[in-house]
N, C-alpha and C positions, 0 to 999 in steps of 0.2 A: 504494500499500500504505499502510497507517495501523496506527499501532502503540500501544497503550494500556499505560502504565506504571502500575503500582499498588504504591503505597508502603506496606508496612505495617510498623510500628515493633513490637517484641517486647518484653514483660517477661518477663526470665528470673527463675526462682526460686532458691532456694538449696536444692540435695540434701543432706539430712540424714537419717541413719539411715533411709535406703531410700525418701524421700518426699521429694516438691518442696514447698518450703515458703515462704511469704513471710516477710520479715523481721518481727522481733516491733515493730520502729519502725512499720510499715505505711507507711514511706517507700521512694521508689526514687530513685535517681540517673541522670541522662540520660548515655550513652555517647555522646561527639560525636566524628565526624571532622574532625579537625583541619583537613583540607585544605579542606572546604568548609561546615564548622559544621553539617552534617546530624544530625541525631539518628538514631543507627543502631540503639538500644533502651535499654531501661531495666534496671537492676540493681539489685539488693537492698541498703539501706542498713541494713546490718546491724549489729546491736548487741553489745557485749561477751558478753551471754547467748545469741545466736546463735553466736558463734564458741566460746563455752565448750560449748555443747549440741554442736556439730561435732566438737570436737576429742574430746569423751568418747565419742560414737559411732563414732569413727575408732579410739581405743583399744580398744574393746571388738571392733569389726569386725577388727582386727588378730589377734586371738587366733584365730580360725578362719582367718585368710587364712595366716597363717604355717605353719599345719600341711598346706597345699596343696603338692604339688611345684611346680617351677619351671615344668614343662611345662602343668599347669592355670591355675598364673595367667596365662601367656602367653596361652593359649585364650581365657578369659576377657575379658582386656585386648583382644584381637584383635576379640572378639565385641563390644565395647563400643565399639570405635572406630569 
């Protein structure tokens, strides 16, 4: 029996205001497994502007989120997981 392993690294994007986005720096950082130094994937090298955009979007989303019942919020989080 032979086994073939395909190793793929994923580049993760930032989720801001309902969409997946690259950092405005156009740079990524490697996420490295410290046990074997294998690159697990790449994450965005986000800037202060990216952070501010995400925080502002979260503040806006909070206005509608707090109006939902606890059961509604729980169901949405369960579906997202």
